[in-house]
C-alpha positions as CSV (number, residue, x, y, z in Angstrom):
1,M,11.0,-7.4,-35.1
2,T,13.0,-8.5,-32.0
3,D,15.9,-6.2,-32.9
4,T,13.4,-3.2,-33.2
5,A,11.9,-4.1,-29.8
6,D,15.4,-4.4,-28.2
7,R,16.4,-1.0,-29.7
8,T,13.2,0.6,-28.3
9,A,13.8,-1.0,-24.9
10,G,17.4,0.2,-24.9
11,T,16.3,3.7,-25.9
12,N,13.7,3.8,-23.1
13,D,16.3,2.6,-20.5
14,R,18.7,5.2,-21.7
15,R,16.1,8.0,-21.4
16,R,15.2,6.8,-17.9
17,E,18.8,7.0,-16.8
18,Q,19.2,10.4,-18.4
19,H,16.2,11.7,-16.5
20,G,17.6,10.4,-13.3
21,W,21.0,11.8,-14.2
22,Y,19.5,15.3,-14.6
23,F,18.3,15.2,-11.0
24,Y,21.7,15.1,-9.5
25,D,22.3,18.6,-11.0
26,F,18.9,19.4,-9.5
27,A,20.0,18.2,-6.1
28,C,23.5,19.6,-5.7
29,S,23.3,22.9,-7.6
30,V,21.5,24.6,-4.7
31,Y,24.8,24.3,-2.8
32,S,26.6,26.2,-5.5
33,T,24.0,28.9,-5.7
34,S,22.6,29.4,-2.2
35,V,25.7,28.5,-0.2
36,L,28.8,29.2,-2.3
37,T,27.5,32.1,-4.4
38,V,25.1,34.0,-2.2
39,F,25.1,33.4,1.6
40,L,28.3,31.8,2.8
41,G,30.9,34.3,1.5
42,P,29.4,37.4,3.1
43,Y,28.3,35.5,6.2
44,L,31.6,33.8,6.9
45,T,33.4,37.1,6.3
46,A,31.1,38.7,8.9
47,V,31.8,35.9,11.4
48,A,35.6,36.2,10.7
49,K,35.4,40.0,11.2
50,A,33.7,39.4,14.6
51,A,36.7,37.2,15.6
52,A,39.3,39.6,14.2
53,D,41.7,41.8,16.1
54,A,41.8,45.6,16.1
55,E,43.6,45.6,12.8
56,G,41.1,43.3,11.1
57,F,43.2,40.1,11.1
58,V,42.4,36.6,12.4
59,H,45.1,34.1,13.3
60,P,44.4,30.5,12.3
61,L,47.4,28.4,13.3
62,G,49.1,31.6,14.3
63,I,49.1,33.0,10.7
64,P,47.8,36.5,10.3
65,V,45.0,36.5,7.7
66,R,42.8,39.5,6.8
67,A,39.3,38.6,7.7
68,G,38.0,39.5,4.3
69,S,40.3,36.9,2.7
70,V,39.2,33.9,4.9
71,F,36.4,32.8,2.5
72,A,38.7,32.9,-0.6
73,Y,41.5,31.0,1.2
74,A,39.0,28.3,2.4
75,V,37.8,27.8,-1.1
76,S,41.4,27.3,-2.2
77,V,42.1,24.8,0.6
78,S,39.0,22.8,-0.3
79,V,40.3,22.5,-3.9
80,V,43.6,21.1,-2.6
81,V,41.7,18.5,-0.6
82,A,39.6,17.6,-3.7
83,V,42.7,17.2,-5.8
84,L,43.8,14.4,-3.4
85,L,40.5,12.6,-3.4
86,M,39.0,12.9,-6.9
87,P,41.6,10.9,-8.9
88,L,41.3,8.1,-6.3
89,A,37.5,8.1,-6.7
90,G,37.7,8.0,-10.4
91,A,40.2,5.1,-10.5
92,V,38.2,3.1,-7.9
93,A,35.0,3.7,-9.8
94,D,36.5,2.4,-13.1
95,R,38.2,-0.5,-11.5
96,T,35.1,-1.7,-9.6
97,G,32.4,-0.5,-11.9
98,R,30.5,0.8,-8.7
99,K,30.1,4.5,-9.3
100,K,26.7,4.7,-7.7
101,P,27.7,3.8,-4.1
102,L,30.7,6.1,-4.3
103,L,28.4,8.9,-5.6
104,A,26.0,8.3,-2.6
105,V,28.9,8.6,-0.1
106,A,30.3,11.8,-1.6
107,A,26.8,13.4,-1.9
108,Y,25.7,12.6,1.6
109,V,29.0,13.7,3.3
110,G,28.6,17.0,1.4
111,A,25.0,17.4,2.2
112,A,25.6,16.7,5.9
113,A,28.4,19.3,6.0
114,T,26.2,21.8,4.4
115,A,23.3,21.1,6.8
116,G,25.8,21.5,9.7
117,M,26.3,25.2,8.7
118,F,23.2,25.9,10.7
119,F,25.6,25.9,13.7
120,L,27.9,28.6,12.3
121,D,27.4,31.7,14.5
122,G,29.3,34.0,16.8
123,E,33.0,33.9,16.1
124,R,33.1,30.3,14.7
125,Y,34.9,31.2,11.5
126,L,37.1,28.1,11.8
127,L,34.0,25.9,11.9
128,G,32.6,27.6,8.8
129,A,35.9,27.2,7.0
130,F,36.1,23.5,7.9
131,L,32.5,22.8,6.8
132,L,33.1,24.7,3.5
133,I,36.2,22.6,2.9
134,V,34.3,19.3,3.5
135,A,31.3,20.3,1.5
136,N,33.3,21.7,-1.5
137,A,35.6,18.7,-1.7
138,S,32.6,16.3,-1.4
139,L,30.8,18.1,-4.2
140,S,33.9,17.8,-6.4
141,V,34.3,14.1,-5.8
142,S,30.6,13.5,-6.5
143,M,30.8,15.4,-9.8
144,V,33.7,13.1,-11.0
145,L,31.3,10.2,-10.7
146,Y,28.3,12.0,-12.0
147,N,30.0,13.4,-15.1
148,A,31.5,9.9,-15.8
149,Y,27.9,8.7,-16.5
150,L,27.5,11.0,-19.5
151,P,29.3,8.9,-22.1
152,Q,27.4,5.8,-20.9
153,I,23.9,7.3,-21.0
154,A,24.1,9.5,-24.1
155,E,25.0,8.8,-27.7
156,P,27.7,11.1,-29.2
157,D,25.3,13.2,-31.2
158,E,23.0,13.9,-28.2
159,R,25.6,14.7,-25.5
160,D,25.5,18.5,-26.0
161,A,21.8,18.4,-25.5
162,V,21.8,16.0,-22.6
163,S,24.6,17.9,-20.8
164,S,22.8,21.2,-21.4
165,R,19.6,19.8,-20.0
166,G,21.5,18.7,-16.9
167,W,22.8,22.2,-16.3
168,A,19.3,23.6,-17.0
169,F,17.8,21.3,-14.3
170,G,20.5,22.6,-11.9
171,Y,19.8,26.2,-12.6
172,T,16.1,25.6,-12.3
173,S,16.5,24.2,-8.8
174,G,18.9,26.9,-7.8
175,A,16.3,29.5,-8.8
176,L,13.5,27.8,-7.0
177,V,15.4,27.5,-3.7
178,L,16.7,31.1,-4.0
179,V,13.0,32.3,-4.2
180,L,12.4,30.4,-0.9
181,N,15.6,31.8,0.5
182,L,14.5,35.3,-0.4
183,V,11.1,34.8,1.4
184,V,12.9,33.6,4.5
185,Y,15.6,36.2,4.6
186,S,13.6,39.3,3.6
187,G,10.8,38.3,6.0
188,H,12.9,37.1,8.9
189,D,11.4,39.6,11.3
190,S,7.8,38.5,10.5
191,F,8.9,34.9,11.1
192,G,10.4,35.8,14.5
193,L,14.0,35.1,13.2
194,S,17.2,37.1,13.6
195,E,19.1,37.9,10.4
196,S,21.8,35.5,11.4
197,A,19.2,32.7,12.1
198,A,17.6,33.3,8.7
199,V,20.9,33.0,6.9
200,R,21.8,29.8,8.8
201,I,18.4,28.3,7.9
202,C,19.0,29.1,4.2
203,L,22.5,27.5,4.4
204,A,21.2,24.3,6.1
205,S,18.2,23.9,3.8
206,A,20.6,23.6,0.9
207,G,22.1,20.5,2.5
208,L,18.7,19.0,3.2
209,W,17.7,19.6,-0.5
210,W,20.9,18.1,-1.8
211,G,20.4,15.0,0.3
212,A,16.7,14.5,-0.5
213,F,16.9,14.8,-4.3
214,T,20.0,12.7,-4.6
215,L,17.7,9.7,-4.0
216,V,16.3,10.1,-7.6
217,P,19.6,9.5,-9.5
218,L,20.5,6.7,-7.0
219,R,17.3,4.9,-8.0
220,R,17.6,5.4,-11.7
221,L,21.3,5.2,-12.6
222,R,22.9,1.8,-12.9
223,D,26.4,0.5,-12.5
224,R,28.1,-1.2,-15.4
225,R,30.0,-4.4,-15.1
226,V,33.7,-4.3,-15.6
227,A,36.3,-6.9,-16.3
228,P,37.5,-8.6,-13.1
229,S,40.8,-7.4,-11.7
230,G,43.2,-9.3,-9.5
231,E,44.1,-6.2,-7.4
232,G,42.0,-4.7,-4.6
233,A,40.3,-1.5,-5.8
234,V,41.3,0.7,-2.9
235,G,44.9,-0.5,-2.7
236,S,45.4,0.0,-6.4
237,G,43.7,3.4,-6.7
238,W,46.8,5.5,-6.7
239,R,48.6,3.1,-8.9
240,Q,45.7,3.3,-11.3
241,L,45.9,7.1,-11.2
242,T,49.5,7.0,-12.2
243,T,48.6,4.7,-15.0
244,T,45.8,7.1,-16.1
245,L,48.1,10.1,-16.2
246,R,50.7,8.1,-18.1
247,D,47.9,6.9,-20.5
248,M,46.7,10.5,-21.1
249,R,50.0,11.4,-22.6
250,R,49.0,9.2,-25.5
251,Y,46.3,11.7,-26.2
252,P,48.0,15.1,-26.3
253,L,45.1,16.8,-28.0
254,T,42.8,15.8,-25.1
255,L,45.4,17.2,-22.7
256,S,45.5,20.4,-24.7
257,F,41.8,20.8,-24.3
258,L,42.1,20.1,-20.6
259,L,44.8,22.8,-20.2
260,A,42.6,25.4,-22.0
261,Y,39.6,24.4,-19.9
262,L,41.6,24.4,-16.6
263,I,42.6,28.1,-17.3
264,Y,39.3,29.6,-18.4
265,N,37.2,27.6,-15.9
266,D,39.4,28.8,-13.1
267,G,38.1,32.3,-14.0
268,V,34.5,31.1,-14.1
269,Q,34.7,29.3,-10.8
270,T,36.3,32.3,-9.1
271,V,33.7,34.7,-10.4
272,I,30.9,32.4,-9.1
273,S,32.4,32.0,-5.6
274,Q,33.5,35.6,-5.1
275,A,30.7,37.5,-6.7
276,S,28.7,38.0,-3.5
277,I,31.8,39.2,-1.6
278,Y,32.5,41.7,-4.4
279,G,28.9,42.9,-4.3
280,S,28.6,43.2,-0.6
281,E,32.1,44.5,0.4
282,E,33.1,46.6,-2.6
283,L,29.8,47.7,-4.1
284,G,28.0,48.1,-0.7
285,L,24.9,46.0,-1.8
286,D,22.7,44.4,0.7
287,Q,21.9,40.7,1.0
288,T,18.5,41.0,-0.6
289,T,20.0,42.6,-3.7
290,L,22.6,39.8,-3.9
291,I,19.8,37.2,-3.7
292,I,17.8,38.8,-6.5
293,A,20.9,39.2,-8.6
294,V,21.8,35.5,-8.3
295,L,18.2,34.5,-8.8
296,L,18.4,36.5,-12.1
297,V,21.5,34.5,-13.0
298,Q,19.7,31.2,-12.3
299,V,16.7,32.1,-14.4
300,L,18.7,33.3,-17.4
301,A,21.2,30.5,-17.0
302,V,18.5,28.0,-17.9
303,A,17.7,29.8,-21.1
304,G,21.4,30.4,-21.7
305,A,22.3,26.7,-21.3
306,L,19.5,25.6,-23.6
307,G,20.2,28.4,-26.1
308,M,23.9,27.8,-26.3
309,G,23.1,24.1,-26.8
310,R,21.1,25.1,-29.9
311,L,23.9,27.4,-31.1
312,A,26.3,24.5,-30.8
313,R,24.2,22.4,-33.1
314,T,24.4,25.1,-35.7
315,H,27.9,26.6,-35.2
316,G,29.7,23.9,-33.2
317,A,30.5,23.7,-29.5
318,K,34.0,25.1,-29.9
319,R,32.9,28.3,-31.6
320,T,30.1,28.8,-29.1
321,I,32.4,28.4,-26.2
322,L,34.9,30.8,-27.7
323,A,32.2,33.4,-28.1
324,S,31.2,32.9,-24.4
325,L,34.8,33.5,-23.3
326,A,34.8,36.8,-25.1
327,V,31.6,37.8,-23.3
328,W,33.1,36.7,-20.0
329,T,36.0,39.1,-20.6
330,L,33.7,42.0,-21.3
331,I,31.7,41.1,-18.1
332,L,34.8,41.4,-15.9
333,V,35.9,44.7,-17.5
334,S,32.4,46.1,-16.9
335,G,32.4,44.7,-13.3
336,Y,35.6,46.7,-12.5
337,F,33.9,49.9,-13.4
338,L,30.5,49.2,-11.7
339,P,29.5,52.1,-9.5
340,A,28.9,51.4,-5.8
341,R,25.4,51.2,-4.4
342,E,23.7,51.0,-7.8
343,P,21.8,47.7,-7.9
344,V,20.5,48.3,-11.5
345,W,24.0,48.0,-13.0
346,F,24.7,44.9,-10.8
347,F,21.5,43.3,-12.1
348,A,22.5,44.0,-15.7
349,L,25.9,42.3,-15.1
350,A,24.2,39.4,-13.4
351,G,22.0,39.0,-16.4
352,A,25.0,38.8,-18.8
353,I,26.7,36.2,-16.5
354,G,23.5,34.1,-16.6
355,L,23.4,34.0,-20.3
356,V,26.9,32.5,-20.7
357,L,27.4,30.7,-17.4
358,G,25.4,27.5,-17.9
359,G,26.2,27.1,-21.6
360,S,29.9,27.5,-21.4
361,Q,30.1,24.8,-18.6
362,A,27.6,22.4,-20.3
363,L,29.3,22.5,-23.7
364,S,32.7,22.1,-22.1
365,R,31.5,18.9,-20.4
366,S,30.0,17.5,-23.5
367,L,33.0,18.4,-25.6
368,F,35.3,16.6,-23.2
369,S,33.1,13.5,-23.3
370,H,34.1,13.1,-27.0
371,L,37.7,13.1,-26.1
372,V,37.6,10.2,-23.6
373,P,38.6,6.7,-24.7
374,R,35.9,4.1,-24.0
375,G,36.2,2.2,-20.7
376,K,38.1,5.0,-19.0
377,E,35.3,7.5,-18.4
378,A,35.6,7.9,-14.6
379,E,39.4,8.1,-14.7
380,Y,39.4,10.7,-17.4
381,F,36.5,12.6,-15.9
382,S,38.4,12.7,-12.6
383,A,41.1,14.7,-14.5
384,Y,38.4,16.8,-16.0
385,E,36.8,17.5,-12.6
386,M,40.3,18.4,-11.3
387,S,40.2,21.1,-14.0
388,D,36.6,22.0,-13.3
389,R,36.9,22.2,-9.5
390,G,40.0,20.4,-8.3
391,L,42.6,22.8,-9.9
392,S,40.5,25.9,-9.6
393,W,42.5,27.1,-6.7
394,L,44.6,29.7,-8.4
395,G,41.8,32.1,-9.1
396,P,40.5,32.3,-5.5
397,L,44.1,32.4,-4.2
398,V,44.9,35.3,-6.5
399,F,41.6,37.0,-5.5
400,G,42.4,36.6,-1.8
401,L,46.0,37.7,-2.1
402,A,45.0,40.8,-4.1
403,Y,42.6,41.9,-1.4
404,Q,45.2,40.9,1.3
405,L,47.8,43.2,-0.3
406,T,45.6,46.1,-1.7
407,G,42.4,46.1,0.4
408,S,40.5,46.5,-2.9
409,Y,38.2,43.9,-4.5
410,R,38.2,45.9,-7.8
411,D,41.9,45.0,-8.2
412,A,41.1,41.4,-7.5
413,I,38.2,41.2,-10.0
414,I,40.1,42.7,-12.9
415,S,43.0,40.2,-12.4
416,L,40.7,37.4,-13.6
417,V,40.6,38.7,-17.2
418,V,43.9,36.8,-17.9
419,F,42.2,33.5,-17.3
420,F,39.6,34.0,-20.0
421,A,42.0,35.6,-22.5
422,L,44.6,32.8,-22.2
423,G,41.9,30.1,-22.2
424,F,40.5,31.6,-25.4
425,V,43.8,31.4,-27.2
426,L,44.6,27.9,-26.0
427,L,41.1,26.5,-26.9
428,A,41.2,28.2,-30.3
429,R,44.4,26.2,-31.1
430,V,42.9,22.7,-30.4
431,P,41.9,20.8,-33.5
432,L,38.9,19.1,-32.1
433,R,38.0,16.8,-34.9
434,R,41.5,15.3,-34.8
435,A,41.3,15.1,-31.0
436,V,38.0,13.1,-31.2
437,A,39.4,10.7,-33.8
438,A,42.6,10.3,-31.9
439,A,40.6,9.2,-28.8
440,G,39.0,6.4,-31.0
441,N,35.5,8.0,-30.9
442,P,33.2,8.7,-33.9
443,V,33.4,12.4,-34.9
444,P,30.1,14.2,-34.7
445,E,28.9,16.1,-37.8
446,R,29.4,19.4,-36.0
447,I,31.7,20.0,-33.1
């Protein structure tokens, strides 16, 4: 009787933590949607163009940069900064067992930088690039710590579902805030606001939302005790990272999955961050059209994340992800041929992206959770997050260079096909059941 009561109490505690965990996706996803995907790309490009010379170039540190490439380059720099910080955060979290305070610091630095985008106007493109770098890097660090909770709050057979619900929460909040953004932006005249002021309010509101709803996971998640260590956590952080990378070589199949994920996720992240630039600059679509398109992505991504979670239970996560990568390839090929100033076709493409976006990311996260040795969650998820955000610098860099050299965003968008095709091949070659067993974890009935 006591054992039954203990199991029930344990299940209730786990459910409470899961519900709190979902809310960090709910908090921070508005940055990815409203800021990174919709408003900041076109707005920062416009600010950079206002500061450009007669030939369309700005000159940060004396380097000639085409104004249309500033946003893509800033995303790449933010990723390099994240690469330096994320492994340290993961190592410190595992050594001290105090993920929650670190999560709070990363979240609120990112939220503050996002709120500070209210002051981005005139020709302040360097301010915009700096705030983007800080916010993006902070988000990446916070996601290392957030994702590392998944193996601790969900049993192996429920991780696909828990991870998918987290993504669904994120896309729900993204859709809700985008509706509010659409009201503010499209009705800015009736509110007595300039178009620039409306955009800056939408950017800053994402930071306020991020900070406010982060309070929920900080109240419900709990830190786990770890064995005491004789070394100082901060002083040994980089030594711990070296140990982690050396340790990961003992699990070559885990590394094989990470390599595949690194490549195809680079394509996903680049599509997300550069879609609004492609729509506004190449297809000639207005900001309202872009907001509606991304809102459509958010709505369908909720259904897509939950639907692909169900498909994974029937067909396995690996097969479901592989199918989504094939769809991503078709999306990019279709995007290359999209006619300019035809919103209907852009909406159709946005709908297809929504159906595969959340599911492919959620299932990748839950798949990796099976490949992590117990007790090393934050360290290994720092490597995962480096693949998720930290090493997703090549796609934006290629995208920016393609535009820098050709002046055509269509050439930039079609170049991303290689990321999905190569990622598909590499993932197909990973024997996941052997990989899970090699990590010392129970193998789910279907994976």
